py3Dmol code that shows the C-alpha trace and the ligand (Angstrom):
import py3Dmol

protein = """\
ATOM      1  CA  UNK A   1      -0.029  -0.163   0.043  1.00  0.00           C
ATOM      2  CA  UNK A   2       1.267   3.486  -0.843  1.00  0.00           C
ATOM      3  CA  UNK A   3       2.434   5.621   2.118  1.00  0.00           C
ATOM      4  CA  UNK A   4      -0.071   8.397   1.072  1.00  0.00           C
ATOM      5  CA  UNK A   5      -2.923   5.906   1.224  1.00  0.00           C
ATOM      6  CA  UNK A   6      -1.691   4.667   4.558  1.00  0.00           C
ATOM      7  CA  UNK A   7      -1.473   8.099   5.949  1.00  0.00           C
ATOM      8  CA  UNK A   8      -4.878   8.896   4.759  1.00  0.00           C
ATOM      9  CA  UNK A   9      -6.247   5.866   6.534  1.00  0.00           C
ATOM     10  CA  UNK A  10      -4.193   6.738   9.640  1.00  0.00           C
ATOM     11  CA  UNK A  11      -2.460   3.480   9.755  1.00  0.00           C
ATOM     12  CA  UNK A  12       1.120   4.569   9.519  1.00  0.00           C
ATOM     13  CA  UNK A  13       3.524   3.074  11.990  1.00  0.00           C
ATOM     14  CA  UNK A  14       1.409  -0.131  12.711  1.00  0.00           C
ATOM     15  CA  UNK A  15       2.632  -2.361  15.347  1.00  0.00           C
ATOM     16  CA  UNK A  16       3.566  -5.752  13.875  1.00  0.00           C
ATOM     17  CA  UNK A  17       1.306  -8.787  14.634  1.00  0.00           C
ATOM     18  CA  UNK A  18       4.083 -10.363  16.560  1.00  0.00           C
ATOM     19  CA  UNK A  19       4.536  -7.426  18.655  1.00  0.00           C
ATOM     20  CA  UNK A  20       0.723  -7.054  19.180  1.00  0.00           C
ATOM     21  CA  UNK A  21       0.781 -10.755  20.409  1.00  0.00           C
ATOM     22  CA  UNK A  22       3.510 -10.193  22.802  1.00  0.00           C
ATOM     23  CA  UNK A  23       1.711  -7.210  24.173  1.00  0.00           C
ATOM     24  CA  UNK A  24      -1.426  -9.025  24.556  1.00  0.00           C
ATOM     25  CA  UNK A  25       0.413 -11.960  26.498  1.00  0.00           C
ATOM     26  CA  UNK A  26       2.190  -9.541  28.605  1.00  0.00           C
ATOM     27  CA  UNK A  27      -1.241  -8.458  30.320  1.00  0.00           C
ATOM     28  CA  UNK A  28      -3.126 -11.717  29.784  1.00  0.00           C
ATOM     29  CA  UNK A  29      -2.101 -15.078  31.196  1.00  0.00           C
ATOM     30  CA  UNK A  30      -5.497 -16.778  31.289  1.00  0.00           C
ATOM     31  CA  UNK A  31      -5.725 -19.188  28.154  1.00  0.00           C
ATOM     32  CA  UNK A  32      -9.566 -18.586  27.909  1.00  0.00           C
ATOM     33  CA  UNK A  33      -8.416 -14.749  27.400  1.00  0.00           C
ATOM     34  CA  UNK A  34      -5.822 -15.629  24.853  1.00  0.00           C
ATOM     35  CA  UNK A  35      -8.249 -17.817  22.973  1.00  0.00           C
ATOM     36  CA  UNK A  36     -10.960 -15.134  22.808  1.00  0.00           C
ATOM     37  CA  UNK A  37      -8.425 -12.640  21.535  1.00  0.00           C
ATOM     38  CA  UNK A  38      -7.240 -14.986  18.927  1.00  0.00           C
ATOM     39  CA  UNK A  39     -10.801 -15.712  18.059  1.00  0.00           C
ATOM     40  CA  UNK A  40     -11.877 -12.032  17.605  1.00  0.00           C
ATOM     41  CA  UNK A  41      -8.528 -11.632  15.611  1.00  0.00           C
ATOM     42  CA  UNK A  42      -9.685 -14.164  13.202  1.00  0.00           C
ATOM     43  CA  UNK A  43     -13.227 -13.114  12.934  1.00  0.00           C
ATOM     44  CA  UNK A  44     -11.952  -9.550  12.208  1.00  0.00           C
ATOM     45  CA  UNK A  45      -9.814 -10.924   9.496  1.00  0.00           C
ATOM     46  CA  UNK A  46     -12.449 -12.978   8.030  1.00  0.00           C
ATOM     47  CA  UNK A  47     -14.777  -9.790   7.855  1.00  0.00           C
ATOM     48  CA  UNK A  48     -12.118  -7.673   6.410  1.00  0.00           C
ATOM     49  CA  UNK A  49     -12.015 -10.108   3.365  1.00  0.00           C
ATOM     50  CA  UNK A  50     -15.844 -10.367   3.318  1.00  0.00           C
ATOM     51  CA  UNK A  51     -16.434  -6.678   3.379  1.00  0.00           C
ATOM     52  CA  UNK A  52     -13.924  -5.541   0.618  1.00  0.00           C
ATOM     53  CA  UNK A  53     -11.031  -4.506   3.013  1.00  0.00           C
ATOM     54  CA  UNK A  54      -8.685  -7.513   2.129  1.00  0.00           C
ATOM     55  CA  UNK A  55      -5.695  -5.097   2.035  1.00  0.00           C
ATOM     56  CA  UNK A  56      -6.412  -4.187   5.629  1.00  0.00           C
ATOM     57  CA  UNK A  57      -6.870  -7.572   6.813  1.00  0.00           C
ATOM     58  CA  UNK A  58      -3.712  -7.707   9.100  1.00  0.00           C
ATOM     59  CA  UNK A  59      -4.871  -4.317  10.586  1.00  0.00           C
ATOM     60  CA  UNK A  60      -8.299  -5.503  11.385  1.00  0.00           C
ATOM     61  CA  UNK A  61      -6.815  -8.647  12.912  1.00  0.00           C
ATOM     62  CA  UNK A  62      -4.533  -6.627  15.320  1.00  0.00           C
ATOM     63  CA  UNK A  63      -7.503  -4.573  16.544  1.00  0.00           C
ATOM     64  CA  UNK A  64      -9.375  -7.990  17.191  1.00  0.00           C
ATOM     65  CA  UNK A  65      -6.112  -9.351  18.988  1.00  0.00           C
ATOM     66  CA  UNK A  66      -5.790  -6.479  21.273  1.00  0.00           C
ATOM     67  CA  UNK A  67      -9.467  -5.388  22.074  1.00  0.00           C
ATOM     68  CA  UNK A  68      -9.591  -6.836  25.418  1.00  0.00           C
ATOM     69  CA  UNK A  69      -6.062  -6.170  26.468  1.00  0.00           C
ATOM     70  CA  UNK A  70      -7.076  -4.541  29.812  1.00  0.00           C
ATOM     71  CA  UNK A  71      -9.850  -6.939  30.745  1.00  0.00           C
ATOM     72  CA  UNK A  72      -7.924  -9.642  32.738  1.00  0.00           C
ATOM     73  CA  UNK A  73      -6.034  -7.278  35.044  1.00  0.00           C
ATOM     74  CA  UNK A  74      -8.496  -4.294  35.069  1.00  0.00           C
ATOM     75  CA  UNK A  75     -12.013  -5.841  34.603  1.00  0.00           C
ATOM     76  CA  UNK A  76     -13.696  -2.805  36.318  1.00  0.00           C
ATOM     77  CA  UNK A  77     -11.791  -0.322  34.094  1.00  0.00           C
ATOM     78  CA  UNK A  78     -12.407  -2.124  30.963  1.00  0.00           C
ATOM     79  CA  UNK A  79     -11.630   0.133  27.860  1.00  0.00           C
ATOM     80  CA  UNK A  80     -10.508   2.865  30.129  1.00  0.00           C
ATOM     81  CA  UNK A  81      -7.032   1.269  31.107  1.00  0.00           C
ATOM     82  CA  UNK A  82      -6.504   0.125  27.605  1.00  0.00           C
ATOM     83  CA  UNK A  83      -5.135   3.447  26.190  1.00  0.00           C
ATOM     84  CA  UNK A  84      -2.356   3.399  28.759  1.00  0.00           C
ATOM     85  CA  UNK A  85      -1.314  -0.111  28.132  1.00  0.00           C
ATOM     86  CA  UNK A  86      -1.450   0.259  24.407  1.00  0.00           C
ATOM     87  CA  UNK A  87       0.455   3.473  24.276  1.00  0.00           C
ATOM     88  CA  UNK A  88       3.197   2.089  26.373  1.00  0.00           C
ATOM     89  CA  UNK A  89       3.293  -0.797  23.908  1.00  0.00           C
ATOM     90  CA  UNK A  90       3.771   1.551  21.096  1.00  0.00           C
ATOM     91  CA  UNK A  91       0.163   1.108  19.432  1.00  0.00           C
ATOM     92  CA  UNK A  92      -0.924   3.977  17.283  1.00  0.00           C
ATOM     93  CA  UNK A  93      -3.951   6.143  18.421  1.00  0.00           C
ATOM     94  CA  UNK A  94      -6.365   4.710  15.436  1.00  0.00           C
ATOM     95  CA  UNK A  95      -5.991   1.376  17.074  1.00  0.00           C
ATOM     96  CA  UNK A  96      -6.407   2.676  20.556  1.00  0.00           C
ATOM     97  CA  UNK A  97      -9.757   4.362  19.272  1.00  0.00           C
ATOM     98  CA  UNK A  98     -10.908   1.228  17.649  1.00  0.00           C
ATOM     99  CA  UNK A  99     -10.210  -0.756  20.872  1.00  0.00           C
ATOM    100  CA  UNK A 100     -12.020   1.630  23.123  1.00  0.00           C
ATOM    101  CA  UNK A 101     -14.977   1.919  20.805  1.00  0.00           C
ATOM    102  CA  UNK A 102     -15.931  -1.899  21.504  1.00  0.00           C
ATOM    103  CA  UNK A 103     -17.281  -0.495  24.892  1.00  0.00           C
ATOM    104  CA  UNK A 104     -19.405   2.239  23.563  1.00  0.00           C
ATOM    105  CA  UNK A 105     -22.371   3.048  25.592  1.00  0.00           C
ATOM    106  CA  UNK A 106     -21.464   0.053  28.202  1.00  0.00           C
ATOM    107  CA  UNK A 107     -21.040   0.915  31.778  1.00  0.00           C
ATOM    108  CA  UNK A 108     -18.091  -0.798  33.357  1.00  0.00           C
ATOM    109  CA  UNK A 109     -17.448  -1.916  36.837  1.00  0.00           C
ATOM    110  CA  UNK A 110     -16.143   1.405  38.138  1.00  0.00           C
ATOM    111  CA  UNK A 111     -19.285   3.118  37.257  1.00  0.00           C
ATOM    112  CA  UNK A 112     -17.985   4.845  34.005  1.00  0.00           C
ATOM    113  CA  UNK A 113     -19.843   4.675  30.820  1.00  0.00           C
ATOM    114  CA  UNK A 114     -17.574   4.332  27.779  1.00  0.00           C
ATOM    115  CA  UNK A 115     -18.151   7.355  25.293  1.00  0.00           C
ATOM    116  CA  UNK A 116     -15.895   6.264  22.482  1.00  0.00           C
ATOM    117  CA  UNK A 117     -18.131   5.773  19.441  1.00  0.00           C
ATOM    118  CA  UNK A 118     -17.318   3.220  16.923  1.00  0.00           C
ATOM    119  CA  UNK A 119     -17.191   5.283  13.482  1.00  0.00           C
ATOM    120  CA  UNK A 120     -15.360   3.134  11.022  1.00  0.00           C
ATOM    121  CA  UNK A 121     -16.820  -0.017   9.471  1.00  0.00           C
ATOM    122  CA  UNK A 122     -14.056  -1.956  11.099  1.00  0.00           C
ATOM    123  CA  UNK A 123     -14.979  -0.531  14.532  1.00  0.00           C
ATOM    124  CA  UNK A 124     -18.696  -1.496  14.251  1.00  0.00           C
ATOM    125  CA  UNK A 125     -17.737  -5.011  13.144  1.00  0.00           C
ATOM    126  CA  UNK A 126     -15.608  -5.310  16.236  1.00  0.00           C
ATOM    127  CA  UNK A 127     -18.549  -4.207  18.610  1.00  0.00           C
ATOM    128  CA  UNK A 128     -21.046  -6.477  16.855  1.00  0.00           C
ATOM    129  CA  UNK A 129     -18.951  -9.539  16.602  1.00  0.00           C
ATOM    130  CA  UNK A 130     -17.117  -9.467  19.809  1.00  0.00           C
ATOM    131  CA  UNK A 131     -20.043 -10.248  22.289  1.00  0.00           C
ATOM    132  CA  UNK A 132     -21.366 -12.591  19.735  1.00  0.00           C
ATOM    133  CA  UNK A 133     -18.112 -14.675  19.535  1.00  0.00           C
ATOM    134  CA  UNK A 134     -18.616 -15.411  23.317  1.00  0.00           C
ATOM    135  CA  UNK A 135     -22.178 -16.677  22.738  1.00  0.00           C
ATOM    136  CA  UNK A 136     -21.248 -18.886  19.871  1.00  0.00           C
ATOM    137  CA  UNK A 137     -18.192 -20.307  21.688  1.00  0.00           C
ATOM    138  CA  UNK A 138     -20.524 -21.194  24.843  1.00  0.00           C
ATOM    139  CA  UNK A 139     -22.847 -22.828  22.252  1.00  0.00           C
ATOM    140  CA  UNK A 140     -20.207 -24.891  20.774  1.00  0.00           C
ATOM    141  CA  UNK A 141     -18.905 -26.247  24.046  1.00  0.00           C
ATOM    142  CA  UNK A 142     -22.599 -27.601  24.611  1.00  0.00           C
ATOM    143  CA  UNK A 143     -22.179 -29.622  21.613  1.00  0.00           C
ATOM    144  CA  UNK A 144     -20.709 -33.286  21.558  1.00  0.00           C
ATOM    145  CA  UNK A 145     -18.096 -32.149  18.971  1.00  0.00           C
ATOM    146  CA  UNK A 146     -17.362 -29.054  21.214  1.00  0.00           C
ATOM    147  CA  UNK A 147     -16.908 -27.241  17.956  1.00  0.00           C
ATOM    148  CA  UNK A 148     -18.425 -24.504  15.721  1.00  0.00           C
ATOM    149  CA  UNK A 149     -17.758 -26.353  12.726  1.00  0.00           C
ATOM    150  CA  UNK A 150     -20.731 -28.578  12.711  1.00  0.00           C
ATOM    151  CA  UNK A 151     -23.069 -26.140  14.230  1.00  0.00           C
ATOM    152  CA  UNK A 152     -25.971 -24.894  12.168  1.00  0.00           C
ATOM    153  CA  UNK A 153     -27.330 -21.571  11.972  1.00  0.00           C
ATOM    154  CA  UNK A 154     -30.876 -22.889  13.094  1.00  0.00           C
ATOM    155  CA  UNK A 155     -29.212 -24.181  16.367  1.00  0.00           C
ATOM    156  CA  UNK A 156     -27.477 -20.899  17.105  1.00  0.00           C
ATOM    157  CA  UNK A 157     -30.484 -18.922  16.739  1.00  0.00           C
ATOM    158  CA  UNK A 158     -32.200 -21.280  19.200  1.00  0.00           C
ATOM    159  CA  UNK A 159     -29.648 -20.779  21.663  1.00  0.00           C
ATOM    160  CA  UNK A 160     -29.565 -17.041  21.162  1.00  0.00           C
ATOM    161  CA  UNK A 161     -33.325 -16.720  21.808  1.00  0.00           C
ATOM    162  CA  UNK A 162     -32.988 -18.748  25.069  1.00  0.00           C
ATOM    163  CA  UNK A 163     -32.620 -16.075  27.705  1.00  0.00           C
ATOM    164  CA  UNK A 164     -31.048 -18.618  30.212  1.00  0.00           C
ATOM    165  CA  UNK A 165     -28.224 -19.498  27.844  1.00  0.00           C
ATOM    166  CA  UNK A 166     -24.863 -17.566  28.032  1.00  0.00           C
ATOM    167  CA  UNK A 167     -26.803 -14.990  30.049  1.00  0.00           C
ATOM    168  CA  UNK A 168     -23.590 -12.964  30.390  1.00  0.00           C
ATOM    169  CA  UNK A 169     -23.406 -12.315  26.672  1.00  0.00           C
ATOM    170  CA  UNK A 170     -25.655  -9.360  26.063  1.00  0.00           C
ATOM    171  CA  UNK A 171     -28.290  -9.544  23.464  1.00  0.00           C
ATOM    172  CA  UNK A 172     -28.687  -5.903  23.788  1.00  0.00           C
ATOM    173  CA  UNK A 173     -25.126  -5.373  22.734  1.00  0.00           C
ATOM    174  CA  UNK A 174     -25.192  -7.677  19.877  1.00  0.00           C
ATOM    175  CA  UNK A 175     -28.484  -6.236  18.543  1.00  0.00           C
ATOM    176  CA  UNK A 176     -27.130  -2.632  19.082  1.00  0.00           C
ATOM    177  CA  UNK A 177     -23.953  -3.806  17.010  1.00  0.00           C
ATOM    178  CA  UNK A 178     -26.026  -5.203  14.147  1.00  0.00           C
ATOM    179  CA  UNK A 179     -28.086  -1.915  14.060  1.00  0.00           C
ATOM    180  CA  UNK A 180     -24.876   0.205  13.911  1.00  0.00           C
ATOM    181  CA  UNK A 181     -23.855  -1.806  10.911  1.00  0.00           C
ATOM    182  CA  UNK A 182     -27.268  -1.676   9.434  1.00  0.00           C
ATOM    183  CA  UNK A 183     -27.372  -5.428   9.319  1.00  0.00           C
ATOM    184  CA  UNK A 184     -30.219  -7.954  10.104  1.00  0.00           C
ATOM    185  CA  UNK A 185     -29.354  -9.812  13.272  1.00  0.00           C
ATOM    186  CA  UNK A 186     -29.481 -13.072  11.300  1.00  0.00           C
ATOM    187  CA  UNK A 187     -26.850 -11.865   9.035  1.00  0.00           C
ATOM    188  CA  UNK A 188     -24.489 -11.256  11.758  1.00  0.00           C
ATOM    189  CA  UNK A 189     -25.076 -14.601  13.397  1.00  0.00           C
ATOM    190  CA  UNK A 190     -24.879 -16.400  10.121  1.00  0.00           C
ATOM    191  CA  UNK A 191     -21.552 -14.407   9.027  1.00  0.00           C
ATOM    192  CA  UNK A 192     -19.832 -14.566  12.669  1.00  0.00           C
ATOM    193  CA  UNK A 193     -20.483 -18.261  12.896  1.00  0.00           C
ATOM    194  CA  UNK A 194     -18.959 -18.838   9.434  1.00  0.00           C
ATOM    195  CA  UNK A 195     -15.867 -16.727  10.353  1.00  0.00           C
ATOM    196  CA  UNK A 196     -15.453 -18.767  13.585  1.00  0.00           C
ATOM    197  CA  UNK A 197     -15.908 -22.203  11.940  1.00  0.00           C
ATOM    198  CA  UNK A 198     -13.450 -21.257   9.219  1.00  0.00           C
ATOM    199  CA  UNK A 199     -10.801 -20.381  11.903  1.00  0.00           C
ATOM    200  CA  UNK A 200     -11.256 -22.647  14.710  1.00  0.00           C
ATOM    201  CA  UNK A 201      -8.613 -25.405  13.630  1.00  0.00           C
ATOM    202  CA  UNK A 202      -5.903 -22.664  13.166  1.00  0.00           C
ATOM    203  CA  UNK A 203      -6.673 -21.265  16.743  1.00  0.00           C
ATOM    204  CA  UNK A 204      -6.594 -24.634  18.387  1.00  0.00           C
ATOM    205  CA  UNK A 205      -3.216 -25.025  16.771  1.00  0.00           C
ATOM    206  CA  UNK A 206      -1.867 -21.782  17.978  1.00  0.00           C
ATOM    207  CA  UNK A 207      -3.225 -22.504  21.411  1.00  0.00           C
ATOM    208  CA  UNK A 208      -1.419 -25.713  21.674  1.00  0.00           C
ATOM    209  CA  UNK A 209       1.815 -24.212  20.372  1.00  0.00           C
ATOM    210  CA  UNK A 210       1.681 -21.863  23.243  1.00  0.00           C
TER     211      UNK A 210
END
"""
ligand_1 = """\
1
FE2
Fe -13.871 -9.294 23.786
"""
view = py3Dmol.view(width=600, height=400)
view.addModel(protein, "pdb")
view.setStyle({"model": 0}, {"cartoon": {"style": "trace"}})
view.addModel(ligand_1, "xyz")
view.setStyle({"model": 1}, {"stick": {}})
view.zoomTo()
view.show()
């Protein structure tokens, strides 16, 4: 990509994927959190391809990888502590904005409501898909295969509608995410399930490799 184009898009001096993964692991030791970060990274890359941003795939992935960087150590200051950790790690402001915007409108444990609005399509995709990946993974773990690869949209929709299932995954946030994108909820469910099924084997391998 030409430098001018990069400058226009505000992605100059992007942290490498390796640096981003090291930074994530500096603040996250729990394998559940690492797996979630890898999942959201893969889902973001899948969406970049799907939505015509293939040349920004790596960039979308890094945002996904880093989005919950502050959650393990600072759950009550989720999205508030992230700028400090990311800045220290040399992450650019555009990525910091994207990371913080995935908490838009959410009141975190310390009582503050995140006011960073998702503006770019990439940010709206992160907002919509993040919470949903948690629900889809919880649904996968209920299956004999413990996998998303043989999960049908019909069965995901059933789980989604069941209020008692994965109650911690906010349907309100997921639906707000779909609205922000101007998508039907079913479209979001279908695409995110496809993205997770396509990347599951690679993520499992990466988790085993440590
Ligand atoms: Fe997340």
